[in-house]
C-alpha positions as CSV (number, residue, x, y, z in Angstrom):
1,M,-0.1,0.1,-0.1
2,T,1.5,3.2,-1.1
3,V,-0.5,6.7,-0.2
4,V,0.9,10.1,-2.3
5,A,-0.8,13.1,-0.2
6,I,-1.0,16.1,-2.1
7,D,-2.3,19.3,-0.1
8,G,-2.5,23.1,-0.9
9,P,-5.0,25.9,-1.1
10,A,-7.6,26.5,-3.6
11,G,-6.3,27.0,-7.0
12,A,-2.9,25.4,-6.6
13,G,-3.7,22.7,-9.1
14,K,-4.5,19.9,-6.6
15,S,-7.1,18.1,-8.6
16,T,-5.5,18.5,-12.0
17,V,-2.1,17.4,-10.5
18,A,-3.3,14.3,-8.2
19,R,-5.5,12.9,-11.2
20,A,-2.4,13.0,-13.6
21,V,0.0,11.8,-11.1
22,A,-2.3,8.7,-9.9
23,D,-2.4,7.9,-13.9
24,A,1.3,8.2,-14.3
25,L,1.7,6.0,-11.0
26,G,-1.2,3.4,-12.0
27,F,-2.6,4.5,-8.6
28,T,-6.3,5.2,-8.0
29,Y,-7.1,9.1,-7.1
30,L,-9.0,10.3,-4.2
31,D,-10.8,13.9,-4.7
32,T,-11.6,14.5,-0.8
33,G,-12.6,18.0,-1.7
34,A,-15.6,16.4,-3.4
35,M,-16.5,14.7,-0.3
36,Y,-16.9,17.9,1.6
37,R,-18.7,19.6,-1.6
38,A,-21.1,16.8,-1.4
39,V,-22.0,17.2,2.3
40,A,-22.4,20.8,1.7
41,L,-24.6,20.6,-1.1
42,A,-26.5,18.0,0.9
43,A,-26.9,20.2,4.0
44,T,-27.9,23.1,1.9
45,E,-30.5,20.9,0.3
46,R,-32.0,19.5,3.3
47,G,-31.6,22.8,5.1
48,V,-29.7,20.6,8.4
49,P,-26.5,21.0,10.0
50,A,-23.9,19.4,8.0
51,A,-22.2,17.7,11.1
52,S,-25.8,16.1,11.6
53,I,-25.3,14.1,8.5
54,A,-21.8,13.8,7.4
55,A,-21.5,10.4,8.8
56,S,-24.4,9.1,7.5
57,L,-24.1,10.3,3.7
58,K,-22.7,7.7,1.3
59,I,-20.1,9.3,-0.6
60,E,-18.5,7.8,-3.6
61,P,-15.4,10.1,-4.8
62,S,-14.5,9.0,-8.4
63,E,-14.6,10.3,-11.7
64,R,-18.4,10.9,-11.1
65,V,-19.1,12.1,-7.6
66,L,-22.1,9.8,-6.2
67,L,-23.9,11.2,-3.3
68,D,-26.4,8.6,-2.1
69,G,-26.4,7.2,-5.6
70,R,-26.8,10.2,-7.3
71,D,-24.6,12.1,-9.4
72,V,-23.4,15.2,-8.3
73,T,-20.2,15.7,-9.8
74,D,-21.4,19.3,-11.5
75,E,-23.7,20.7,-8.7
76,I,-20.9,20.3,-6.3
77,R,-18.5,22.6,-8.4
78,T,-20.7,25.9,-8.3
79,P,-19.3,29.0,-6.8
80,E,-22.1,28.3,-4.1
81,V,-21.3,25.2,-3.0
82,S,-17.5,26.3,-3.0
83,E,-18.4,28.7,-0.4
84,V,-20.5,26.7,1.8
85,A,-18.1,23.7,1.6
86,S,-15.3,26.0,2.9
87,Q,-17.4,26.9,5.9
88,V,-18.9,23.3,6.2
89,A,-14.9,21.8,6.5
90,A,-14.2,24.4,9.2
91,D,-16.9,22.3,11.4
92,P,-14.8,19.5,13.6
93,G,-17.7,17.1,13.5
94,V,-17.8,17.0,9.7
95,R,-14.0,17.0,9.3
96,A,-13.9,13.9,11.9
97,A,-16.5,12.2,9.9
98,I,-15.2,12.7,6.7
99,A,-11.5,11.8,7.7
100,S,-12.8,8.9,8.9
101,E,-14.1,7.8,5.7
102,Q,-10.9,9.0,3.9
103,R,-8.6,6.6,6.0
104,R,-10.9,3.9,5.6
105,L,-10.6,4.3,1.9
106,L,-6.9,4.9,1.7
107,A,-6.3,1.7,3.8
108,R,-5.9,-0.8,1.1
109,G,-4.3,-0.2,-2.1
110,D,-2.4,2.9,-3.7
111,W,-3.8,6.1,-3.8
112,V,-3.0,10.0,-4.6
113,A,-5.2,11.9,-2.4
114,E,-5.5,15.6,-2.4
115,G,-7.1,17.7,0.1
116,R,-5.9,20.6,2.7
117,D,-4.9,18.1,5.5
118,I,-4.3,14.7,4.1
119,G,-0.5,14.8,4.9
120,T,-1.1,16.7,8.6
121,V,-4.4,14.6,9.8
122,V,-5.7,11.8,7.3
123,A,-2.8,10.3,6.3
124,P,0.8,11.6,8.4
125,D,2.4,8.3,7.7
126,A,2.0,8.8,4.0
127,E,5.0,7.8,2.0
128,L,5.1,11.0,-0.1
129,K,3.6,14.0,1.1
130,V,3.4,16.9,-1.3
131,F,2.4,20.7,-0.5
132,L,1.3,22.6,-3.8
133,T,1.2,26.4,-3.8
134,A,1.3,29.4,-6.3
135,D,0.8,32.8,-6.3
136,A,-2.6,34.1,-4.9
137,A,-3.5,36.0,-8.5
138,E,-2.4,32.9,-10.3
139,R,-4.6,30.5,-8.4
140,A,-7.5,32.9,-8.7
141,R,-6.9,32.9,-12.7
142,R,-7.0,29.1,-12.8
143,R,-9.9,29.0,-10.9
144,A,-11.9,31.8,-12.8
145,D,-10.7,30.0,-16.1
146,E,-12.1,26.4,-14.7
147,L,-15.3,28.1,-13.7
148,G,-15.8,30.6,-16.3
149,V,-16.4,33.6,-13.8
150,D,-14.5,36.9,-13.3
151,V,-11.3,36.7,-11.5
152,A,-11.6,39.2,-9.1
153,T,-14.5,37.9,-7.6
154,V,-12.8,34.5,-7.5
155,L,-10.1,36.4,-5.7
156,A,-12.0,38.4,-3.4
157,E,-13.7,35.0,-2.3
158,Q,-10.6,32.8,-2.5
159,T,-9.0,35.4,0.1
160,I,-11.7,34.8,2.7
161,R,-11.3,31.0,1.9
162,D,-7.6,31.2,2.5
163,E,-7.7,33.0,5.7
164,R,-10.4,30.3,7.4
165,D,-8.4,27.4,6.1
166,R,-5.3,28.6,7.6
167,T,-6.7,30.2,10.9
168,R,-9.6,27.2,11.7
169,A,-8.8,25.9,15.1
170,H,-9.3,22.1,13.5
171,S,-6.9,20.9,11.2
172,P,-5.5,24.3,9.8
173,L,-4.0,24.4,6.1
174,V,-0.2,24.0,6.8
175,P,2.4,21.8,5.1
176,A,2.8,18.4,6.9
177,D,5.9,17.6,8.9
178,G,8.2,16.3,5.8
179,A,6.3,17.6,3.0
180,V,8.0,18.6,-0.3
181,V,6.7,22.2,-1.0
182,I,6.1,23.0,-4.7
183,D,5.4,26.5,-6.0
184,T,3.5,25.8,-9.3
185,T,3.0,29.4,-10.5
186,A,5.5,29.3,-13.2
187,M,5.2,25.5,-13.7
188,T,3.3,23.9,-16.3
189,L,1.1,21.0,-15.4
190,H,3.6,18.4,-17.2
191,E,6.6,19.9,-14.9
192,V,4.5,19.4,-11.8
193,V,3.4,15.8,-12.5
194,E,6.6,15.0,-13.5
195,E,8.3,16.1,-10.3
196,I,6.0,14.7,-8.1
197,A,6.0,11.1,-9.9
198,A,10.1,11.2,-9.8
199,L,9.4,11.8,-6.2
200,A,6.9,8.9,-5.4
201,R,9.3,6.5,-7.6
202,H,12.6,7.5,-6.5
203,G,12.3,9.8,-3.4
204,P,13.6,13.3,-2.7
205,G,17.2,13.8,-4.0
């Protein structure tokens, strides 16, 4: 069993990079952020606190994200759900339930898992821990391109979300001990994937 943990702030390229690294290594990709987004969507739709339903939801984060058997892949990527997901992720009850499910999934097989606390909380013993980052303006530009929305709006929301992620009491966004920090601002996707895949195969150095 091998786990590659990729953490970092929104817009650093975690999801795209993690998928590509998983393909390069022949591992399974785990989009942990999709799990929080699915909880946020369910809580919003049902009008109930996220912590009250997080442990009971059946979330299957694969190429298509299923929530209790329903495909919510597109619904969880809207800016509205993104904002709620950031708030939901600060709830210790939600984080505990999601982290427990993530550990269960990662306990078997070879995985590339990305999120904001994989290397620090969910899989601190991961064979490789990577912290992806990038200039705030570049992260906002990438996110805006992905969503087809205004860069200034994304940057404003991103600033709030970054601060919330960094300062929350439970599982704040920080590089894990022993993590390799990679600034992707001036790197191509291919360069980032090649660097992480090489680290996974051969280790640092």
